[in-house]
N, C-alpha and C positions, 0 to 999 in steps of 0.2 A: 067351764076350763077347764081341763085336765089337763093333772100334771106332766112333770119332765116322763120322756119315754128312753127305758135305758134297752141298749143294743149291747149282746152278746154274741161276739164270735169265739171259738173256738177250735185250734189248730194241734194237734200234734206233731213233735217233732222227736228224731232217734237221736240227736244229741243230748249230750247232758243242761239244766236250766242255768248253767254257768254259761254255758258256750252259745245260748241261743239268746239268755243277756247280755252276752257284751255282741253278740251280732246285732240289734238291736240299740245298742247304742252306739257302733263306730262308726265317726264322723268320714269319717273316709269312705263308705259305703252306702252310706244314709241316702242317698243320694241315687245309687244302684235299682234301690224297692220301694223305698216310702212313699208314697200316691205318686206311683210309677204307673200307667198305664201302659195295655199294646198301642203301638204307634204313635205315643209323646215322645217330645226330647229333653232329658234335661236341658233348660233353661241356666238355676239356679239351683245350691245347696248347701245353705251357712245352718251349720251342727253344732252348738256348743251344750253337751250334757250334762249338764249339773244341776243339783236344786240353785234354781233362778233363770237360766242359761235360758237359750230362745234356740228355734230350730224357723228354716224361710227353704220352702222346698218349691218350685218354679218347676213347673212342664210347660211344655207350646205344645198346646192338641190341638190342631189344622191353626187354623188361624186364633185365636184365641189364648190368651199366657189365662194360668189356673198358679193362685200362690193360695201356699197352705203355712200359716205360719202356729209354735207350738211354744207355750215355755215349762222345763219344767218347776213341776212342785216339788218331788220325793223321788229319790233312788234308792234305792234299799236292797244292793246287791245280797244274791242272788234271786230273788221273791219277786220286785211287785218296780213299775212304775209308773208313776204319775204324772201327766200332763192336758194344763188348759189346751185346746186349740180351737182354731178359725180360720176361718176361708176372706182371702181378697170382699167378696160377696158380703161378708156381714161382723165385718173388725170388731163394733164392737156384740157378739151373739157368742161368746167366749162359751165352750161348752168342756165336758172331767170328762176324761180318757183314763182306766186304768190298765196294766195289761201286769197278770198276776202272772207267774212264772212258776206248775208245778213237777215236784220229780211223779213218772207217771214210768214205771217200769226200769228200763236201762238211756232210757230219753228221757224226753218232758211233755207239759202238755201247759200251751201258754190261753191262759184266758182272757180277753181281750172287753172291756164295757165301759160306752160311751155314753153318756146320758147327753139326751138334748133337751130344748127347751121345748113345753109343749105348743110353742108355734112350729116348731119344725119337723113335728110328727109326720108331715105327710113326706120330709122325706126317709123316711124310718127303713126302707125297702133297700131304696139308694144307698144308704147309707151302711146297711149290714153287707150289699154285696161290694161297696168297695174297699171297707176292711178284711172280706172274701179274699179278695183282689190282692192287696198287700199284704196282708202274707202268707198269701201262697209266692209271694215273690223273696219272704224274706224265706218260706223254706227253702223255693228253691239256692238265694245265697247257697243257706249254711251250710248245701250238697257237694260244694264244694272245696 
């Protein structure tokens, strides 16, 4: 059996890490970018950004509903957000996502790592593509 699989996605923003950090946790806007896909329709977005707080994002994708769940473990503004994450297909397979915000010139670099259990290794490429899309959504949101 192999060990956990780590996913790493980076995105540079032209805004301060405080601004990007705050946008990442904005309950009023979370449903606009988090787990959103082209053509998907937001059904529900509940977002309680505090340690121990949870989130639920439900998007209609064609005839199916995609459910995404999380529980915040750590929130250290403006440096780090850690949450446990799971989907409707695997509610008992919680994974850990860590988001770090680093100063980069006049802006910041967001580094997201997602540790998948070995049995989800086949989803590594798809997971990387998903987080890339999500961070692109966040980038568009912060540019408004």
